[in-house]
VOSE-913148 format. One record per residue: residue in three letters; y, z, x of N, C-alpha, C in turn; residue number from 1. Coordinates in steps of 0.05 Angstrom, whole numbers, plus 5000, padded with zeros to 4 digits. Layout:
N
 residu   nv   nw   nu  cav  caw  cau   cv   cw   cu num
    ALA    Y    Z    X    Y    Z    X    Y    Z    X NUM
...
END
This chain:
335
 residu   nv   nw   nu  cav  caw  cau   cv   cw   cu num
    MET 5912 3061 1026 5905 3046 1046 5934 3041 1047   1
    ARG 5952 3047 1019 5982 3035 1037 5990 3050 1053   2
    ARG 5987 3084 1049 5998 3095 1073 5985 3088 1098   3
    GLU 5965 3087 1097 5958 3077 1130 5965 3053 1142   4
    GLN 5974 3032 1122 5979 3012 1129 6009 3011 1141   5
    ARG 6027 3035 1119 6056 3036 1130 6049 3048 1151   6
    LYS 6032 3063 1165 6036 3087 1192 6023 3067 1207   7
    ARG 6010 3052 1204 6004 3031 1224 6026 3011 1229   8
    GLY 6043 3008 1210 6069 2989 1213 6094 2996 1231   9
    VAL 6091 3025 1232 6113 3036 1246 6100 3038 1282  10
    PHE 6073 3037 1287 6082 3039 1314 6072 3013 1332  11
    LEU 6084 3011 1352 6080 2993 1374 6054 2979 1382  12
    THR 6051 2962 1398 6033 2950 1409 6023 2971 1425  13
    ARG 5986 2974 1432 5987 2992 1445 5977 2987 1475  14
    ALA 5988 3007 1495 5982 3003 1524 5967 3033 1534  15
    VAL 5961 3015 1562 5947 3036 1576 5956 3048 1601  16
    ALA 5952 3079 1610 5955 3089 1631 5946 3107 1648  17
    VAL 5964 3129 1654 5952 3153 1664 5957 3185 1665  18
    THR 5952 3210 1655 5958 3239 1662 5963 3256 1646  19
    VAL 5988 3276 1622 5980 3302 1621 5994 3305 1594  20
    SER 5981 3330 1580 5993 3340 1550 5990 3371 1547  21
    ALA 5991 3376 1517 5994 3413 1520 6003 3424 1496  22
    VAL 5994 3447 1489 5993 3460 1460 6003 3493 1462  23
    VAL 6025 3497 1456 6038 3523 1453 6047 3541 1434  24
    VAL 6047 3570 1443 6043 3596 1416 6073 3607 1430  25
    LEU 6093 3609 1412 6119 3630 1429 6111 3658 1414  26
    GLY 6115 3682 1439 6109 3701 1431 6123 3713 1406  27
    GLY 6117 3730 1393 6124 3742 1360 6119 3731 1344  28
    GLN 6097 3709 1348 6083 3696 1317 6058 3696 1328  29
    ALA 6049 3723 1308 6023 3720 1304 6001 3699 1300  30
    VAL 5981 3704 1316 5956 3693 1314 5929 3710 1315  31
    THR 5919 3724 1286 5898 3736 1281 5873 3723 1273  32
    ALA 5850 3738 1272 5823 3726 1265 5824 3715 1233  33
    PRO 5823 3689 1231 5839 3687 1201 5818 3692 1171  34
    THR 5789 3705 1181 5777 3712 1159 5793 3729 1138  35
    ALA 5813 3742 1152 5831 3756 1130 5847 3745 1107  36
    TYR 5852 3712 1122 5869 3700 1099 5854 3678 1081  37
    ALA 5860 3689 1056 5844 3668 1039 5860 3652 1025  38
    GLN 5886 3656 1029 5894 3631 1021 5917 3623 1046  39
    ASP 5946 3605 1033 5960 3598 1052 5972 3613 1073  40
    PRO 5974 3607 1096 5982 3627 1114 6006 3641 1112  41
    MET 6028 3626 1099 6058 3633 1095 6056 3655 1079  42
    ASP 6041 3665 1066 6044 3684 1043 6030 3708 1055  43
    GLY 6027 3729 1040 6024 3752 1047 5990 3753 1045  44
    VAL 5972 3777 1053 5939 3783 1049 5947 3794 1020  45
    PRO 5930 3787 1006 5926 3816 0977 5904 3833 0992  46
    GLY 5904 3854 0978 5885 3869 0991 5886 3885 1009  47
    MET 5910 3869 1026 5915 3886 1053 5935 3892 1062  48
    PRO 5940 3918 1057 5974 3922 1065 5986 3923 1088  49
    ASP 5963 3928 1108 5970 3932 1131 5970 3904 1151  50
    MET 5961 3885 1131 5961 3861 1148 5983 3844 1141  51
    PRO 6008 3836 1161 6027 3823 1151 6021 3787 1142  52
    GLY 6039 3783 1124 6040 3755 1123 6045 3736 1146  53
    ARG 6043 3709 1147 6044 3695 1169 6069 3692 1180  54
    PRO 6073 3682 1206 6099 3676 1213 6110 3653 1192  55
    GLN 6140 3649 1190 6147 3634 1173 6156 3607 1197  56
    MET 6158 3584 1189 6164 3558 1207 6199 3560 1186  57
    PRO 6213 3540 1210 6242 3537 1202 6230 3516 1170  58
    SER 6254 3510 1158 6247 3496 1132 6252 3465 1136  59
    GLY 6264 3465 1158 6272 3438 1156 6252 3422 1171  60
    GLU 6266 3392 1174 6244 3374 1194 6252 3377 1217  61
    GLU 6274 3383 1226 6278 3390 1261 6267 3416 1260  62
    MET 6262 3413 1286 6253 3438 1293 6272 3450 1316  63
    PRO 6270 3478 1330 6292 3488 1355 6267 3475 1368  64
    ALA 6292 3476 1402 6282 3463 1423 6263 3492 1435  65
    LEU 6240 3489 1447 6237 3505 1474 6248 3521 1484  66
    ALA 6262 3540 1489 6278 3556 1500 6272 3548 1532  67
    GLY 6295 3548 1551 6283 3546 1575 6264 3514 1586  68
    PHE 6261 3509 1571 6251 3480 1580 6258 3451 1560  69
    PRO 6282 3445 1568 6295 3425 1553 6281 3397 1560  70
    ASP 6279 3385 1527 6260 3364 1522 6275 3333 1540  71
    HIS 6302 3335 1542 6309 3312 1555 6326 3317 1581  72
    PRO 6317 3322 1596 6336 3326 1619 6357 3308 1630  73
    VAL 6377 3325 1631 6408 3294 1631 6400 3276 1662  74
    MET 6387 3290 1690 6386 3273 1705 6351 3276 1711  75
    VAL 6347 3248 1725 6318 3252 1733 6309 3243 1756  76
    ASP 6300 3253 1784 6303 3246 1809 6279 3228 1797  77
    ILE 6284 3204 1814 6262 3178 1823 6250 3178 1850  78
    ALA 6224 3179 1841 6211 3177 1872 6204 3143 1881  79
    ASP 6188 3138 1901 6174 3114 1902 6142 3110 1890  80
    GLU 6132 3124 1882 6105 3124 1870 6104 3141 1847  81
    GLU 6084 3141 1835 6078 3153 1810 6073 3182 1814  82
    PRO 6090 3201 1793 6090 3231 1804 6053 3242 1802  83
    LYS 6041 3261 1812 6023 3270 1804 6019 3300 1790  84
    ALA 5999 3301 1773 6003 3327 1764 5999 3346 1779  85
    ASP 6012 3371 1781 6009 3393 1798 6008 3422 1781  86
    GLY 5991 3422 1770 5991 3450 1753 6001 3440 1727  87
    PRO 6008 3458 1708 6015 3460 1681 6045 3451 1679  88
    PRO 6047 3438 1658 6071 3417 1660 6097 3448 1652  89
    ILE 6085 3468 1643 6104 3500 1635 6082 3519 1644  90
    PRO 6107 3531 1660 6083 3550 1666 6067 3572 1651  91
    GLY 6039 3574 1657 6029 3599 1638 6009 3576 1615  92
    ALA 6013 3548 1619 6000 3536 1609 5973 3533 1615  93
    ILE 5950 3529 1597 5925 3530 1590 5912 3503 1596  94
    ASP 5896 3493 1605 5886 3471 1610 5861 3467 1585  95
    LEU 5869 3450 1563 5844 3455 1542 5826 3439 1543  96
    LYS 5826 3420 1567 5798 3411 1562 5778 3428 1579  97
    ASP 5794 3451 1603 5777 3471 1600 5757 3479 1589  98
    GLN 5775 3492 1560 5768 3506 1541 5747 3495 1514  99
    GLU 5754 3461 1516 5739 3455 1490 5728 3435 1502 100
    SER 5704 3423 1493 5686 3394 1498 5693 3374 1472 101
    PHE 5719 3375 1452 5726 3357 1448 5745 3336 1454 102
    GLU 5752 3324 1443 5767 3297 1460 5794 3309 1454 103
    VAL 5806 3329 1470 5832 3340 1475 5856 3316 1476 104
    ASP 5850 3291 1494 5874 3272 1502 5882 3260 1473 105
    ASN 5860 3246 1453 5868 3244 1424 5881 3252 1407 106
    LEU 5870 3287 1412 5884 3307 1394 5916 3309 1398 107
    LEU 5917 3313 1429 5950 3315 1436 5962 3289 1422 108
    GLY 5959 3260 1427 5963 3243 1420 5975 3245 1387 109
    ASP 5954 3259 1374 5957 3256 1346 5977 3269 1330 110
    LEU 5974 3303 1354 5989 3318 1350 6027 3316 1349 111
    CYS 6027 3296 1374 6048 3294 1378 6070 3260 1379 112
    ALA 6046 3257 1348 6059 3224 1349 6086 3220 1328 113
    LYS 6101 3246 1323 6123 3246 1308 6141 3243 1328 114
    GLY 6143 3255 1345 6166 3256 1366 6172 3287 1375 115
    PRO 6197 3300 1386 6208 3312 1397 6214 3337 1369 116
    ASN 6208 3362 1367 6220 3379 1349 6221 3366 1325 117
    LYS 6199 3349 1315 6188 3351 1287 6165 3370 1278 118
    ARG 6170 3379 1255 6146 3400 1246 6126 3378 1240 119
    VAL 6109 3396 1248 6074 3378 1252 6055 3405 1236 120
    GLN 6037 3388 1214 6026 3403 1208 6002 3390 1193 121
    GLY 5976 3407 1198 5947 3397 1201 5927 3406 1204 122
    ALA 5908 3399 1204 5878 3406 1211 5864 3394 1234 123
    PHE 5857 3400 1256 5833 3395 1275 5801 3405 1270 124
    ASN 5789 3376 1284 5761 3387 1285 5753 3392 1318 125
    ASN 5741 3421 1308 5735 3427 1337 5706 3419 1355 126
    GLU 5700 3398 1344 5671 3390 1352 5681 3359 1356 127
    THR 5695 3345 1341 5705 3320 1346 5737 3312 1360 128
    GLY 5746 3333 1351 5778 3332 1366 5798 3319 1338 129
    GLU 5789 3304 1321 5803 3286 1304 5820 3309 1289 130
    PHE 5836 3301 1283 5872 3313 1273 5870 3294 1241 131
    LEU 5880 3312 1221 5891 3305 1197 5912 3316 1191 132
    PRO 5935 3296 1186 5963 3313 1176 5953 3337 1150 133
    LYS 5974 3354 1146 5961 3363 1117 5957 3355 1094 134
    ARG 5972 3330 1081 5974 3322 1064 5940 3311 1057 135
    LYS 5936 3295 1082 5905 3281 1080 5889 3298 1081 136
    TYR 5884 3320 1094 5875 3342 1101 5868 3349 1069 137
    MET 5882 3360 1057 5880 3379 1030 5871 3360 1012 138
    ARG 5879 3326 1015 5864 3317 1000 5831 3315 0991 139
    GLN 5821 3312 1024 5794 3318 1030 5780 3338 1019 140
    VAL 5799 3362 1023 5791 3394 1017 5793 3410 1002 141
    GLY 5812 3405 0989 5826 3414 0974 5842 3441 0969 142
    ASP 5848 3443 0997 5873 3465 1006 5873 3462 1036 143
    PHE 5894 3477 1043 5902 3480 1069 5886 3509 1081 144
    LYS 5864 3514 1086 5850 3528 1098 5829 3521 1110 145
    PRO 5815 3534 1133 5795 3519 1154 5776 3522 1140 146
    HIS 5748 3500 1140 5728 3498 1132 5711 3488 1151 147
    GLY 5690 3497 1164 5673 3496 1181 5688 3494 1206 148
    PRO 5688 3467 1219 5692 3459 1248 5727 3458 1248 149
    TRP 5738 3452 1228 5759 3446 1220 5783 3475 1219 150
    GLU 5803 3473 1232 5821 3490 1245 5853 3478 1233 151
    THR 5865 3501 1219 5893 3485 1217 5909 3498 1238 152
    VAL 5936 3476 1228 5952 3490 1262 5991 3473 1242 153
    ARG 6003 3492 1255 6022 3487 1244 6042 3488 1267 154
    GLY 6067 3469 1276 6075 3477 1305 6102 3449 1308 155
    GLN 6101 3448 1335 6116 3422 1339 6110 3413 1364 156
    CYS 6123 3386 1368 6123 3378 1403 6143 3379 1420 157
    HIS 6137 3380 1449 6159 3372 1464 6150 3360 1482 158
    PHE 6172 3352 1495 6159 3325 1520 6182 3335 1551 159
    PRO 6164 3352 1565 6183 3357 1589 6177 3331 1606 160
    VAL 6195 3327 1620 6186 3302 1640 6173 3305 1662 161
    LEU 6150 3293 1675 6144 3291 1696 6147 3285 1726 162
    GLY 6164 3262 1722 6177 3250 1741 6181 3217 1735 163
    GLY 6190 3206 1763 6203 3171 1743 6201 3160 1776 164
    TRP 6192 3132 1768 6189 3119 1796 6195 3091 1793 165
    ASP 6201 3082 1818 6216 3045 1813 6185 3027 1824 166
    HIS 6190 3007 1810 6172 2985 1818 6171 2960 1808 167
    HIS 6160 2940 1814 6167 2908 1812 6156 2910 1784 168
    GLY 6170 2894 1764 6160 2882 1739 6147 2855 1740 169
    HIS 6144 2843 1719 6127 2813 1723 6150 2793 1726 170
    SER 6141 2769 1739 6165 2748 1743 6167 2728 1721 171
    ARG 6188 2723 1716 6185 2699 1692 6211 2681 1694 172
    ARG 6203 2656 1685 6227 2632 1685 6258 2645 1680 173
    ILE 6280 2638 1693 6306 2646 1675 6318 2625 1675 174
    THR 6309 2599 1685 6325 2578 1676 6311 2554 1667 175
    ALA 6334 2537 1661 6312 2508 1658 6305 2494 1679 176
    THR 6289 2476 1672 6281 2452 1694 6296 2429 1700 177
    HIS 6303 2429 1723 6325 2406 1731 6307 2384 1748 178
    ARG 6304 2357 1739 6300 2340 1759 6316 2321 1764 179
    ASN 6310 2310 1796 6321 2298 1809 6306 2272 1815 180
    LEU 6309 2249 1796 6289 2221 1801 6301 2209 1817 181
    GLY 6321 2213 1838 6329 2190 1849 6317 2189 1882 182
    THR 6326 2172 1899 6314 2176 1924 6327 2190 1944 183
    GLY 6351 2205 1938 6362 2216 1959 6361 2245 1943 184
    PRO 6374 2271 1957 6380 2297 1944 6402 2294 1929 185
    ASP 6407 2316 1915 6416 2319 1892 6428 2351 1891 186
    TYR 6447 2351 1870 6455 2384 1877 6468 2392 1841 187
    PHE 6467 2414 1833 6461 2416 1809 6467 2443 1798 188
    GLU 6478 2451 1784 6482 2485 1775 6465 2485 1749 189
    LEU 6449 2505 1752 6434 2514 1734 6438 2540 1719 190
    THR 6436 2545 1696 6446 2566 1682 6427 2591 1678 191
    ILE 6439 2619 1692 6406 2638 1697 6415 2649 1668 192
    ALA 6394 2658 1658 6395 2673 1631 6367 2695 1624 193
    PHE 6378 2718 1634 6354 2745 1637 6366 2760 1617 194
    GLY 6352 2770 1603 6355 2800 1587 6342 2824 1584 195
    THR 6350 2843 1599 6332 2866 1597 6311 2875 1572 196
    SER 6288 2893 1588 6274 2905 1559 6266 2931 1564 197
    PHE 6247 2940 1543 6248 2972 1550 6220 2976 1533 198
    SER 6204 2985 1534 6174 2995 1527 6161 3022 1535 199
    ALA 6143 3034 1518 6125 3052 1519 6101 3056 1516 200
    SER 6087 3066 1538 6058 3067 1534 6045 3093 1538 201
    THR 6020 3102 1534 6010 3122 1533 5985 3118 1553 202
    SER 5979 3144 1566 5956 3144 1579 5927 3137 1566 203
    THR 5925 3149 1542 5901 3140 1524 5901 3117 1503 204
    GLY 5925 3098 1508 5919 3072 1485 5934 3081 1460 205
    HIS 5937 3113 1455 5953 3118 1425 5981 3103 1426 206
    SER 5982 3093 1397 6009 3082 1397 6031 3096 1395 207
    ILE 6053 3087 1400 6077 3107 1398 6096 3094 1384 208
    SER 6107 3094 1359 6131 3083 1350 6154 3072 1366 209
    LYS 6172 3059 1360 6198 3050 1369 6215 3079 1371 210
    THR 6219 3087 1341 6238 3112 1342 6228 3135 1352 211
    VAL 6210 3139 1356 6192 3163 1371 6197 3162 1406 212
    ALA 6192 3134 1417 6197 3133 1439 6229 3126 1447 213
    ASP 6257 3122 1435 6281 3124 1431 6286 3158 1434 214
    ASP 6274 3177 1419 6271 3202 1413 6268 3214 1441 215
    ILE 6246 3204 1450 6242 3221 1477 6261 3208 1504 216
    PHE 6264 3183 1500 6269 3172 1525 6311 3159 1528 217
    SER 6320 3161 1503 6339 3155 1504 6362 3169 1506 218
    THR 6355 3202 1516 6378 3214 1529 6368 3216 1558 219
    THR 6347 3203 1568 6347 3213 1598 6354 3192 1611 220
    LYS 6366 3205 1636 6387 3191 1651 6372 3190 1676 221
    SER 6369 3180 1700 6358 3174 1726 6379 3174 1743 222
    HIS 6374 3172 1771 6390 3168 1789 6370 3175 1812 223
    SER 6377 3151 1834 6358 3147 1860 6368 3125 1868 224
    HIS 6363 3118 1894 6388 3098 1913 6401 3083 1893 225
    ASP 6419 3094 1881 6444 3085 1862 6442 3066 1843 226
    HIS 6421 3074 1833 6411 3054 1817 6411 3074 1786 227
    SER 6405 3062 1762 6403 3068 1737 6384 3054 1721 228
    TRP 6376 3058 1696 6365 3050 1678 6375 3036 1650 229
    SER 6356 3014 1638 6378 3006 1618 6357 3010 1593 230
    TRP 6343 3034 1584 6333 3035 1562 6351 3044 1541 231
    GLY 6340 3031 1519 6352 3022 1492 6376 3011 1495 232
    VAL 6384 3001 1513 6411 2988 1524 6406 2952 1529 233
    ALA 6414 2931 1513 6406 2906 1524 6426 2897 1546 234
    ARG 6420 2894 1564 6438 2875 1588 6427 2860 1589 235
    ASP 6445 2831 1590 6444 2800 1591 6452 2798 1618 236
    VAL 6440 2778 1636 6454 2757 1659 6459 2728 1645 237
    SER 6474 2716 1650 6478 2685 1644 6501 2682 1666 238
    ARG 6495 2666 1684 6517 2660 1697 6505 2625 1721 239
    LEU 6527 2612 1733 6510 2596 1744 6503 2595 1770 240
    ARG 6482 2581 1779 6475 2585 1806 6467 2551 1815 241
    GLY 6478 2547 1833 6480 2521 1850 6456 2518 1865 242
    LEU 6444 2489 1868 6417 2488 1874 6415 2454 1882 243
    ASP 6401 2460 1913 6403 2432 1924 6372 2422 1911 244
    ILE 6367 2399 1903 6346 2390 1892 6342 2365 1910 245
    PRO 6313 2370 1923 6304 2339 1941 6300 2316 1919 246
    ALA 6292 2287 1935 6288 2271 1921 6265 2272 1912 247
    CYS 6259 2260 1879 6238 2262 1871 6222 2289 1867 248
    SER 6238 2305 1860 6229 2336 1855 6239 2346 1830 249
    GLU 6226 2372 1822 6239 2382 1803 6242 2416 1812 250
    VAL 6264 2432 1802 6266 2456 1808 6275 2476 1789 251
    TRP 6269 2496 1789 6279 2519 1774 6282 2542 1785 252
    LEU 6283 2569 1774 6292 2587 1783 6270 2611 1768 253
    VAL 6262 2626 1786 6246 2654 1769 6252 2685 1785 254
    ALA 6253 2704 1758 6270 2729 1776 6244 2745 1768 255
    THR 6247 2762 1789 6221 2791 1791 6248 2816 1781 256
    PRO 6245 2826 1759 6254 2855 1762 6249 2874 1775 257
    TYR 6266 2892 1777 6262 2920 1783 6256 2933 1763 258
    LYS 6234 2955 1758 6228 2966 1742 6237 2997 1740 259
    ARG 6240 3014 1722 6243 3034 1725 6223 3052 1704 260
    THR 6206 3068 1712 6192 3081 1694 6192 3110 1698 261
    VAL 6197 3126 1672 6197 3165 1674 6176 3169 1650 262
    ARG 6156 3191 1662 6143 3198 1649 6137 3224 1640 263
    VAL 6133 3231 1617 6137 3255 1599 6106 3264 1601 264
    GLN 6103 3289 1595 6080 3302 1589 6079 3319 1556 265
    PRO 6073 3306 1540 6071 3326 1515 6065 3356 1505 266
    VAL 6076 3368 1495 6065 3401 1490 6070 3403 1475 267
    PHE 6047 3409 1458 6050 3421 1431 6057 3449 1427 268
    GLU 6068 3461 1412 6078 3486 1412 6070 3498 1380 269
    LEU 6052 3521 1381 6033 3526 1355 6052 3553 1343 270
    PHE 6054 3546 1322 6070 3565 1309 6049 3588 1292 271
    ASP 6029 3576 1276 6005 3585 1265 5982 3567 1265 272
    HIS 5962 3587 1267 5936 3576 1271 5915 3591 1256 273
    ARG 5893 3585 1241 5874 3595 1233 5851 3584 1239 274
    PHE 5825 3591 1237 5795 3579 1241 5784 3600 1222 275
    GLU 5759 3586 1227 5731 3603 1217 5720 3610 1241 276
    PRO 5717 3642 1252 5705 3653 1272 5677 3646 1280 277
    THR 5667 3643 1302 5641 3646 1306 5637 3658 1333 278
    GLY 5611 3662 1337 5612 3686 1355 5623 3666 1390 279
    GLN 5618 3644 1383 5636 3630 1409 5664 3628 1404 280
    ARG 5678 3634 1386 5707 3635 1384 5723 3656 1384 281
    MET 5704 3680 1377 5712 3698 1378 5707 3716 1408 282
    SER 5694 3706 1425 5687 3720 1451 5716 3727 1469 283
    PRO 5721 3744 1480 5739 3760 1483 5760 3739 1505 284
    ASP 5743 3720 1520 5756 3699 1537 5763 3673 1523 285
    ASN 5766 3675 1498 5773 3652 1487 5797 3648 1477 286
    TRP 5818 3622 1477 5851 3625 1473 5848 3631 1450 287
    ARG 5836 3633 1430 5840 3631 1398 5843 3659 1393 288
    MET 5835 3677 1410 5832 3705 1408 5853 3722 1430 289
    ALA 5874 3707 1438 5899 3717 1446 5912 3744 1429 290
    ASP 5923 3761 1444 5933 3782 1435 5958 3775 1412 291
    GLU 5956 3788 1398 5988 3783 1378 6015 3789 1393 292
    GLY 6029 3765 1391 6050 3759 1408 6057 3745 1430 293
    GLU 6025 3741 1443 6022 3729 1470 6028 3702 1462 294
    ARG 6043 3697 1486 6054 3665 1488 6029 3651 1503 295
    ARG 6024 3630 1488 5997 3613 1498 6005 3581 1494 296
    MET 5997 3569 1523 6001 3548 1520 5983 3526 1527 297
    PHE 5972 3504 1514 5945 3482 1524 5960 3453 1527 298
    PHE 5944 3443 1558 5955 3422 1569 5927 3405 1569 299
    SER 5927 3380 1571 5907 3366 1579 5913 3346 1603 300
    PRO 5905 3342 1631 5918 3324 1648 5910 3289 1640 301
    GLY 5897 3293 1616 5889 3263 1617 5905 3249 1591 302
    PHE 5930 3261 1586 5953 3251 1571 5976 3249 1578 303
    HIS 5991 3226 1575 6024 3223 1589 6036 3198 1573 304
    ILE 6060 3206 1568 6076 3183 1556 6092 3168 1578 305
    ASP 6088 3142 1580 6110 3131 1595 6132 3113 1592 306
    GLY 6155 3108 1590 6175 3100 1586 6192 3079 1604 307
    THR 6192 3053 1604 6198 3035 1627 6217 3018 1615 308
    ALA 6234 3016 1634 6263 2991 1628 6269 2978 1650 309
    ASP 6284 2963 1651 6299 2954 1667 6316 2964 1693 310
    ARG 6313 2966 1719 6332 2984 1734 6359 2967 1732 311
    LEU 6379 2979 1742 6406 2962 1732 6420 2971 1763 312
    LEU 6443 2957 1767 6461 2952 1792 6490 2967 1788 313
    HIS 6501 2970 1801 6530 2986 1801 6546 2973 1775 314
    ASP 6548 2945 1771 6555 2940 1758 6542 2938 1726 315
    GLY 6522 2946 1718 6509 2947 1697 6495 2926 1691 316
    THR 6482 2902 1706 6468 2885 1709 6442 2880 1716 317
    PRO 6419 2876 1706 6395 2872 1720 6393 2875 1751 318
    ASP 6372 2889 1767 6368 2887 1785 6350 2864 1793 319
    LEU 6351 2844 1806 6330 2826 1803 6329 2818 1835 320
    VAL 6302 2799 1838 6298 2785 1860 6299 2746 1851 321
    VAL 6317 2736 1857 6317 2716 1844 6308 2689 1867 322
    GLU 6288 2673 1855 6276 2657 1872 6273 2625 1859 323
    LYS 6274 2614 1880 6277 2581 1871 6245 2570 1876 324
    ARG 6236 2551 1854 6209 2543 1851 6216 2515 1852 325
    GLU 6205 2497 1866 6198 2467 1871 6174 2459 1864 326
    ARG 6179 2425 1857 6150 2415 1859 6155 2385 1858 327
    GLU 6147 2374 1869 6143 2339 1886 6138 2328 1851 328
    LEU 6148 2312 1841 6144 2289 1813 6131 2269 1828 329
    ASP 6118 2252 1811 6100 2233 1811 6124 2205 1822 330
    SER 6116 2191 1844 6133 2167 1853 6141 2152 1831 331
    LYS 6115 2140 1812 6128 2123 1802 6152 2133 1776 332
    LEU 6154 2159 1776 6183 2165 1754 6202 2159 1773 333
    CYS 6199 2162 1794 6233 2154 1806 6238 2132 1817 334
    ALA 6261 2127 1820 6276 2097 1832 6276 2095 1853 335
END
């Protein structure tokens, strides 16, 4: 229970949106029918001298980047609307939704919850799509081997960018309210106070921690219409704004920020995979039966992660539309 509470504690509030994800195997890392493996796949196979041991994953927590597909492009072009998913996020990737009947989107959200280039080890249920990290899975079944519908995997996640776009944020008050209780017009200088913000959301409602969101979006830069965005950096505005206040009324200012959103499509790179074969899973056209060394990628067009932050002007201040709000007061309050 404590472990689950700690896990929930690092996650941000859930939010919902719409788009893509994936699963990958690099060439040279064999994936064979798992019946030959009676023990942990890191070891050799007793009694089968012609069968090599399973491929070794790098020992550290940090994993190598996916060659040719940078996780954090230096610059991202910005469009006027949300990007559309047009084919796989990486050439040759397979749409896992076309291959499996379980909930693919949630599986990819669980696999990629640790962020870019982090070691992922666990097991997923090929009937329900449920994913269990290695330690939790071993506590339940006693070892790290496939059991029934449970298939074991080892790998890492990448987050290629799908695109970005600008849009209006929510309006909010940025000054105090000032009243003119006299019978004639008045003039007053209000102090504008506005601070930028940033957030991340997923298309499925999966939680994403602030640390993971920073790993994904902090090095991503964008350009379009000569604006940038403020991911991970607080930008405050505090200045005076003079306003005419009609007699017996109150006024305040409201700001509507321009926001910039960058969308990524998580991709799981599979280093090691075992399953209990069935007739269906052993069919020649099944993704599990790829030839040794064949590079496989899997994605789902239903899972993506959006990072949203305020758009900035040339001087680094937030790009805002500031509007005056005015309301008449009860004449009994005024002189």
